[in-house]
Phi, psi and omega in degrees: 000134180274123182263013184295123174270331175230131179223123174252126183237111176056041186278128173236151176221124179242130174253137176268108179254095187055247182263003184249137174264129179248121179272100184279325177226144182230115171047055181278124170246121183208133174237130175243119187270162178305135177065020171278156171238107187244132170252131175253117186245148175176157179289170176302134180084007183280344184109006181303312184294321178295318178297321175303314180297325178289311181299321182275004180057033176272345180213159180255147180287156173284331177210161181085185184227150175233131178243132175245113185049044175084353180267126177285110187290340180293341182268359182260143172283172187300319183289321177293321178295317179298320179294316179298314180298316181295331180279321193260337188233132171253130184255138173232126185248158180302322185265017175070316179057039175272151176280119188295336183267359179255146176290170176305314180301313182293325176297319180290327180290334191308309180299332180286332175293324182296324179264013170063043169286149182287161190301315182297315180297318179300310184297316180298315180294317180298319179294321177299317182291320177296327176294320179301322181262018175058042180231018183300331180283351181251015187304324184265008179275145172281158178307323181294343179263006181246152174286169178301317179296321178294319179298320180292327177292324174298317180298323177293316178301318179297319180298334182271354193301323180262018178052055181289158177278340185235133172249124182242117186241126182256106181045055189294343181250007187300331181255017186242155172287168189296325180294312179297320179299319179295321178297320179296317181295327177296325177296317179297319178300315180296317178300319178295318178298330180275004172112358179280145168276126184238129176235122181242127174266127182204160171248003188257118182299324180298317178293315182297333184295343177286340185279160177272336179227134176243119177256126182253132182237141179211133179051040175079009181231144173283123183256338179202152173219118185242130175255143177283000000 
């Protein structure tokens, strides 16, 4: 039985930059299985961000196919794809992407509002998630009243709000000091131990060392994949 939650088959991506075509990805074959912890590593310009967009179903490939839990995303319209993505994938970004005028609690509630969970259920779930990331006492604080590490923990709680099977993190420690970064990675390790599939995009070997599989990308191609 194939346990792949994300499968890229012969995926290529070409961007049209004015009169120049840029080949960002070339013939990518990648399978990420249920409950894997994968780090995707590569230098700046290697295609990491484009690969992130493909894995996260944020963009469609120019060639090849992408499957999310067995569903061929090329056959879905934008609204169906957005619903599938919202259900299955939680995103964590380097810049946190929190709404500055909303409290920590309200930021975590936001994805649940989109799928129309009722107010009481949203609040209860958001408080539970803030407790998981040890921030329940900061629930009523605005992002500006939180440290970088705390903001990233709010972002992780928000990513978990709809109980996705996959957590996708793009340079999640890039704006943090090493102590805060280590604390964030411990949360990802625990989430993986609890059954989540975790994919982290990074250029940092220390961050990648937490993963069970390290995929290396260069010039739009996967050059190596190492399992612990």
